VMD Tcl script that draws the C-alpha trace (Angstrom):
set ca {
  {-68.72 -59.36 -35.24}
  {-72.20 -60.83 -35.17}
  {-74.95 -58.28 -34.96}
  {-77.58 -60.19 -33.03}
  {-77.55 -61.53 -29.54}
  {-78.31 -65.09 -30.62}
  {-74.63 -66.04 -30.56}
  {-74.25 -64.80 -27.00}
  {-77.42 -66.43 -25.78}
  {-76.28 -69.60 -27.54}
  {-79.63 -71.25 -26.93}
  {-78.97 -74.78 -25.79}
  {-81.11 -77.83 -26.44}
  {-81.12 -79.82 -23.21}
  {-81.93 -83.52 -23.59}
  {-83.09 -85.76 -20.79}
  {-79.57 -87.12 -20.25}
  {-78.07 -83.64 -20.07}
  {-76.52 -83.62 -23.54}
  {-76.73 -80.39 -25.48}
  {-76.53 -79.03 -29.00}
  {-77.17 -75.78 -30.80}
  {-79.59 -75.10 -33.61}
  {-77.93 -74.78 -37.03}
  {-78.50 -71.49 -38.80}
  {-79.03 -69.37 -35.68}
  {-75.71 -67.63 -36.11}
  {-76.09 -66.31 -39.64}
  {-76.50 -62.56 -40.03}
  {-78.94 -61.04 -42.51}
  {-77.72 -57.65 -43.70}
  {-81.35 -56.61 -44.27}
  {-82.43 -57.65 -40.79}
  {-84.87 -55.04 -39.41}
  {-83.39 -55.82 -36.00}
  {-79.90 -54.74 -37.04}
  {-78.13 -52.65 -34.37}
  {-78.83 -48.94 -34.43}
  {-76.07 -46.69 -35.70}
  {-74.65 -44.43 -33.03}
  {-75.47 -40.74 -33.44}
  {-73.65 -37.74 -32.05}
  {-75.06 -35.85 -29.09}
  {-73.89 -33.21 -26.65}
  {-71.87 -34.92 -23.94}
  {-72.50 -33.23 -20.61}
  {-70.44 -35.55 -18.40}
  {-66.70 -36.01 -18.14}
  {-65.60 -39.64 -18.40}
  {-62.02 -39.88 -17.10}
  {-60.06 -43.13 -17.27}
  {-58.36 -43.61 -13.91}
  {-56.55 -46.85 -14.68}
  {-56.68 -49.95 -16.85}
  {-55.31 -53.51 -16.65}
  {-55.59 -56.64 -18.75}
  {-56.82 -59.79 -17.01}
  {-56.01 -63.02 -18.86}
  {-58.18 -63.69 -21.90}
  {-61.26 -62.04 -20.41}
  {-64.48 -63.78 -21.36}
  {-62.67 -66.23 -23.64}
  {-64.51 -68.06 -26.40}
  {-67.39 -69.42 -24.30}
  {-69.58 -66.28 -24.46}
  {-69.31 -66.02 -20.68}
  {-70.26 -63.07 -18.49}
  {-67.56 -63.37 -15.81}
  {-68.17 -60.28 -13.75}
  {-65.79 -58.61 -11.28}
  {-66.70 -57.83 -7.68}
  {-65.73 -55.02 -5.30}
  {-65.10 -55.66 -1.61}
  {-64.01 -52.60 0.33}
  {-61.02 -51.05 -1.41}
  {-60.30 -54.08 -3.61}
  {-61.75 -55.19 -6.92}
  {-61.35 -58.81 -8.03}
  {-61.55 -59.98 -11.63}
  {-61.19 -63.41 -13.24}
  {-60.69 -64.62 -16.79}
  {-61.90 -67.70 -18.64}
  {-58.35 -69.10 -18.87}
  {-58.08 -69.24 -15.06}
  {-56.38 -65.95 -14.25}
  {-57.59 -64.29 -11.05}
  {-56.29 -60.89 -9.94}
  {-56.90 -58.41 -7.14}
  {-56.45 -54.66 -7.59}
  {-56.57 -51.64 -5.36}
  {-59.72 -50.12 -6.81}
  {-58.48 -46.54 -6.29}
  {-55.00 -46.74 -7.84}
  {-55.33 -49.86 -9.97}
  {-52.23 -51.36 -8.32}
  {-52.14 -55.14 -8.61}
  {-52.20 -56.70 -5.13}
  {-51.85 -60.32 -6.20}
  {-52.30 -62.45 -9.28}
  {-52.77 -66.22 -9.51}
  {-53.30 -68.68 -12.32}
  {-55.89 -71.27 -11.34}
  {-55.45 -74.58 -13.08}
  {-58.97 -74.65 -14.48}
  {-61.26 -72.95 -17.01}
  {-63.47 -70.39 -15.31}
  {-67.00 -69.65 -16.49}
  {-68.75 -68.01 -13.52}
  {-67.55 -65.47 -11.04}
  {-66.63 -63.67 -8.98}
  {-68.72 -64.13 -5.81}
  {-67.45 -62.82 -2.47}
  {-68.17 -63.06 1.23}
  {-65.85 -61.86 3.99}
  {-62.30 -62.97 3.18}
  {-63.42 -65.55 0.62}
  {-63.99 -65.52 -3.13}
  {-66.07 -68.07 -5.07}
  {-65.74 -69.04 -8.71}
  {-67.39 -71.55 -11.01}
  {-65.83 -73.54 -13.83}
  {-66.92 -74.86 -17.20}
  {-66.19 -78.37 -15.90}
  {-68.78 -78.05 -13.15}
  {-66.58 -77.12 -10.20}
  {-66.91 -74.50 -7.47}
  {-63.75 -73.01 -5.96}
  {-63.22 -71.13 -2.73}
  {-60.20 -68.81 -2.77}
  {-58.61 -66.67 -0.07}
  {-59.41 -63.04 -0.93}
  {-56.16 -61.82 0.64}
  {-53.77 -64.04 -1.28}
  {-55.54 -65.96 -4.04}
  {-54.75 -69.27 -2.35}
  {-57.23 -72.00 -3.29}
  {-58.95 -73.26 -0.13}
  {-61.20 -75.98 -1.55}
  {-62.74 -77.24 -4.76}
  {-66.01 -79.16 -5.09}
  {-67.03 -81.20 -8.12}
  {-70.57 -80.64 -9.40}
  {-72.07 -81.85 -12.67}
  {-73.30 -78.82 -14.62}
  {-71.37 -75.85 -15.97}
  {-71.37 -72.91 -13.54}
  {-72.15 -69.77 -15.54}
  {-72.92 -67.32 -12.73}
  {-71.09 -66.24 -9.56}
  {-71.61 -68.59 -6.59}
  {-72.80 -66.65 -3.55}
  {-72.64 -67.16 0.21}
  {-73.93 -65.98 3.58}
  {-70.85 -67.23 5.44}
  {-72.40 -70.58 6.29}
  {-73.50 -71.99 2.94}
  {-72.22 -71.39 -0.61}
  {-74.93 -71.46 -3.30}
  {-74.13 -72.48 -6.87}
  {-76.60 -72.53 -9.80}
  {-75.58 -74.80 -12.68}
  {-76.66 -74.82 -16.32}
  {-78.47 -78.15 -15.88}
  {-80.98 -76.43 -13.61}
  {-79.63 -77.49 -10.23}
  {-79.15 -75.24 -7.21}
  {-76.68 -76.71 -4.74}
  {-75.70 -75.72 -1.23}
  {-72.10 -76.30 -0.13}
  {-70.59 -76.01 3.32}
  {-68.73 -72.69 3.57}
  {-65.75 -74.14 5.45}
  {-65.24 -77.47 3.71}
  {-67.08 -77.30 0.38}
  {-69.03 -80.44 1.28}
  {-72.28 -80.82 -0.64}
  {-75.16 -80.21 1.77}
  {-78.21 -80.30 -0.48}
  {-79.41 -80.15 -4.08}
  {-82.56 -78.74 -5.67}
  {-83.24 -80.02 -9.18}
  {-85.51 -77.75 -11.21}
  {-87.63 -78.78 -14.16}
  {-85.54 -77.57 -17.12}
  {-87.48 -76.80 -20.33}
  {-86.53 -78.51 -23.58}
  {-84.93 -75.31 -24.88}
  {-83.13 -72.74 -22.74}
  {-80.75 -69.83 -23.12}
  {-77.10 -70.35 -22.32}
  {-76.96 -68.86 -18.88}
  {-78.11 -69.17 -15.28}
  {-78.94 -66.54 -12.71}
  {-76.72 -65.95 -9.70}
  {-78.34 -66.64 -6.33}
  {-79.19 -63.53 -4.35}
  {-78.54 -64.33 -0.68}
  {-79.91 -62.34 2.23}
  {-79.16 -63.75 5.68}
  {-80.69 -67.25 5.77}
  {-82.68 -67.01 2.52}
  {-81.51 -67.44 -1.08}
  {-83.56 -66.14 -4.03}
  {-82.96 -67.79 -7.41}
  {-84.47 -67.44 -10.88}
  {-84.75 -70.51 -13.12}
  {-85.13 -71.34 -16.80}
  {-88.78 -72.20 -16.18}
  {-89.54 -68.50 -15.59}
  {-89.99 -69.04 -11.86}
  {-88.30 -67.44 -8.86}
  {-87.91 -69.54 -5.72}
  {-86.87 -68.57 -2.23}
  {-84.90 -71.22 -0.33}
  {-83.82 -71.79 3.23}
  {-80.09 -71.56 2.53}
  {-79.16 -74.03 5.27}
  {-81.48 -76.86 4.24}
  {-82.58 -76.16 0.66}
  {-86.21 -76.11 1.75}
  {-88.51 -74.01 -0.44}
  {-89.89 -70.95 1.35}
  {-92.03 -69.76 -1.57}
  {-92.14 -69.70 -5.36}
  {-93.72 -67.45 -7.97}
  {-94.00 -67.55 -11.75}
  {-92.57 -64.43 -13.39}
  {-93.13 -65.50 -17.01}
  {-95.56 -67.89 -18.69}
  {-94.29 -69.76 -21.79}
  {-96.34 -68.79 -24.84}
  {-96.31 -69.74 -28.51}
  {-96.19 -72.97 -30.47}
  {-92.46 -73.37 -31.00}
  {-89.96 -74.15 -28.27}
  {-88.06 -70.96 -29.17}
  {-91.16 -68.85 -28.57}
  {-91.66 -70.56 -25.21}
  {-88.22 -69.71 -23.79}
  {-88.71 -67.68 -20.59}
  {-85.36 -67.98 -18.81}
  {-84.40 -65.84 -15.87}
  {-80.66 -65.47 -16.45}
  {-79.91 -61.88 -15.46}
  {-79.00 -60.35 -12.13}
  {-81.81 -59.67 -9.65}
  {-81.84 -56.74 -7.23}
  {-83.39 -56.09 -3.83}
  {-84.27 -52.99 -1.80}
  {-85.53 -53.65 1.70}
  {-88.11 -56.42 1.31}
  {-88.73 -55.81 -2.39}
  {-87.14 -58.18 -4.91}
  {-86.87 -57.15 -8.57}
  {-86.45 -59.65 -11.42}
  {-86.84 -59.77 -15.19}
  {-87.19 -62.71 -17.59}
  {-86.63 -63.31 -21.27}
  {-89.87 -63.07 -23.31}
  {-91.79 -62.41 -20.12}
  {-91.97 -59.70 -17.50}
  {-90.22 -57.48 -15.05}
  {-91.72 -58.03 -11.63}
  {-91.51 -56.63 -8.11}
  {-91.98 -59.29 -5.44}
  {-92.50 -59.12 -1.69}
  {-89.45 -61.10 -0.56}
  {-91.12 -62.09 2.70}
  {-93.95 -64.10 1.16}
  {-93.46 -64.21 -2.61}
  {-96.46 -61.99 -3.33}
  {-96.42 -60.07 -6.61}
  {-96.39 -56.29 -6.08}
  {-96.40 -55.16 -9.73}
  {-95.35 -56.35 -13.17}
  {-94.85 -55.14 -16.75}
  {-94.15 -56.98 -19.99}
  {-90.48 -57.02 -20.96}
  {-87.87 -59.34 -22.47}
  {-84.46 -59.17 -20.85}
  {-81.46 -61.45 -20.47}
  {-79.18 -59.07 -18.55}
  {-81.17 -58.39 -15.38}
  {-82.27 -55.38 -13.40}
  {-80.89 -52.66 -11.12}
  {-82.36 -49.81 -9.12}
  {-81.72 -46.20 -8.14}
  {-83.43 -42.80 -7.83}
  {-86.71 -44.54 -6.99}
  {-86.58 -46.44 -10.29}
  {-86.02 -50.03 -11.40}
  {-83.98 -50.26 -14.60}
  {-83.97 -52.94 -17.29}
  {-82.51 -53.27 -20.79}
  {-84.99 -54.96 -23.10}
  {-83.68 -57.31 -25.79}
  {-84.77 -54.71 -28.37}
  {-82.23 -52.26 -26.92}
  {-84.69 -50.09 -25.03}
  {-83.54 -48.99 -21.60}
  {-86.59 -48.55 -19.40}
  {-87.02 -47.00 -15.97}
  {-90.04 -48.21 -14.00}
  {-91.15 -46.47 -10.84}
  {-90.45 -48.59 -7.76}
  {-93.82 -47.54 -6.42}
  {-95.50 -49.57 -9.15}
  {-97.02 -46.53 -10.85}
  {-95.60 -47.50 -14.22}
  {-92.91 -46.36 -16.61}
  {-90.95 -43.20 -15.84}
  {-88.94 -42.99 -19.05}
  {-87.61 -45.04 -21.99}
  {-84.41 -44.55 -24.00}
  {-84.63 -46.13 -27.48}
  {-81.49 -44.78 -29.21}
  {-79.54 -48.01 -28.57}
  {-81.87 -50.39 -30.41}
  {-80.60 -53.96 -30.78}
  {-77.10 -53.17 -29.54}
  {-77.13 -56.16 -27.14}
  {-76.97 -54.11 -23.96}
  {-75.53 -55.21 -20.65}
  {-77.34 -54.81 -17.35}
  {-77.93 -51.10 -16.60}
  {-75.57 -49.97 -13.83}
  {-76.27 -46.88 -11.70}
  {-73.19 -44.74 -11.08}
  {-73.66 -41.56 -9.07}
  {-76.70 -39.83 -10.64}
  {-76.17 -41.58 -13.96}
  {-76.90 -44.94 -15.54}
  {-74.43 -46.89 -17.70}
  {-74.90 -49.74 -20.20}
  {-72.32 -51.54 -22.32}
  {-72.91 -52.85 -25.85}
  {-71.63 -55.45 -28.31}
  {-69.10 -53.04 -29.84}
  {-67.64 -52.18 -26.45}
  {-69.16 -48.73 -26.06}
  {-70.34 -47.67 -22.63}
  {-73.31 -45.32 -22.84}
  {-74.09 -43.01 -19.94}
  {-77.55 -41.54 -19.41}
  {-79.34 -39.53 -16.77}
  {-81.23 -41.48 -14.13}
  {-83.75 -38.63 -14.04}
  {-85.02 -38.75 -17.64}
  {-82.88 -41.25 -19.57}
  {-81.18 -38.60 -21.71}
  {-77.83 -39.69 -23.15}
  {-75.08 -37.60 -21.57}
  {-71.83 -39.46 -22.33}
  {-70.14 -42.26 -24.23}
  {-66.75 -43.99 -24.18}
  {-65.39 -47.07 -25.94}
  {-63.95 -49.46 -23.39}
  {-63.23 -52.64 -25.36}
  {-63.61 -53.17 -29.11}
  {-64.50 -56.82 -28.43}
  {-67.63 -55.75 -26.55}
  {-68.93 -55.45 -22.99}
  {-71.48 -57.98 -21.74}
  {-70.53 -58.73 -18.11}
  {-72.21 -56.73 -15.35}
  {-70.35 -53.50 -14.65}
  {-69.69 -52.42 -11.07}
  {-69.86 -48.93 -9.57}
  {-68.83 -47.30 -6.32}
  {-69.74 -43.65 -5.79}
  {-68.85 -41.90 -9.09}
  {-66.45 -44.59 -10.38}
  {-67.54 -47.20 -12.90}
  {-65.57 -50.42 -13.33}
  {-65.93 -51.99 -16.78}
  {-64.66 -55.48 -17.61}
  {-64.53 -55.88 -21.38}
  {-64.80 -59.14 -23.28}
  {-61.11 -59.16 -24.20}
  {-60.06 -58.83 -20.54}
  {-59.56 -55.07 -20.18}
  {-60.58 -53.95 -16.69}
  {-61.01 -50.19 -16.68}
  {-61.94 -47.69 -13.97}
  {-63.76 -44.58 -15.17}
  {-64.59 -41.53 -13.06}
  {-67.87 -39.97 -14.23}
  {-68.57 -36.39 -13.26}
  {-70.62 -33.51 -14.60}
  {-68.87 -31.00 -16.84}
  {-70.66 -28.14 -15.10}
}
mol new
graphics top color blue
foreach p $ca { graphics top sphere $p radius 0.5 }
foreach p [lrange $ca 0 end-1] q [lrange $ca 1 end] { graphics top cylinder $p $q radius 0.2 }
display resetview
């Protein structure tokens, strides 16, 4: 198991014609690396982590270093695997409701709106699937690999591809309506952020370190703002991708970039509200009046939503390649490269629980509803954990 996140990021050299290659030597591990993952230490566990159910879904993330995340809609959780398996489960009992094998290699998913699911493929396709049966409704051919869940507002489906394009598709037919082509830097991380859609506006982060708001119907730009400024002499030092999940509360949009910043933005006009230096590839979340981010150095940081600065920092998980922090009840959970899920208090960041979900690791966004955390491990294990206080 590699001990640095470089293999997962799989930084891709994008040439003008769209060809790509990786940089030789990035994947070697130095046993004396000062950035080696921290060893886990024992602590008093004050929460009860009860496994409610578990199912295997295909080959999970496969060999493409994907982050194919599940999605919850009502009482159902949907999960997809890189080999094309797509399955729906009753999220309470874990009972399988239906299971289909799509004849394609999946790389991004699962997005949901109403009775429809949306998935992206490594061959540059977007699929619409009936959420009640798994029946494929349409498939649209795009050019770039789709590494994040397509999203929709019920009128337009938005897909962000690795080649820097954002494309709007007709919800009913899959017809291509419009395309925005961003200026992709010479070197980028292997990933692309999922559009965040609110009513008629879509918010998207790009490899250039910019966030743009689009009119979802037309693709017109409403506003744009730079979250991170490329710095340094080498192309590696100048990578500022926004690949992780963004979050929104009311009219405040939260986003984090690699080798850049975490920023709060007024979603109405694109005005910066506050910012702090950070380097993250997994994205942000919010709860308890905080905005959470996992830095690439393994620090989990809580910033006050009010903009008054840092509330707490947890540093015990240094360089363990953490997933996006996920609030669950009054706690916060992160997964790591060895498949451990670490639970901490949202109040002060203190570690209160730990469970190993998948020995192959956990990198996809976890999902929570009330006090239940749904973890989709790299090998394809989908597990529901109930997290409660021992008191």
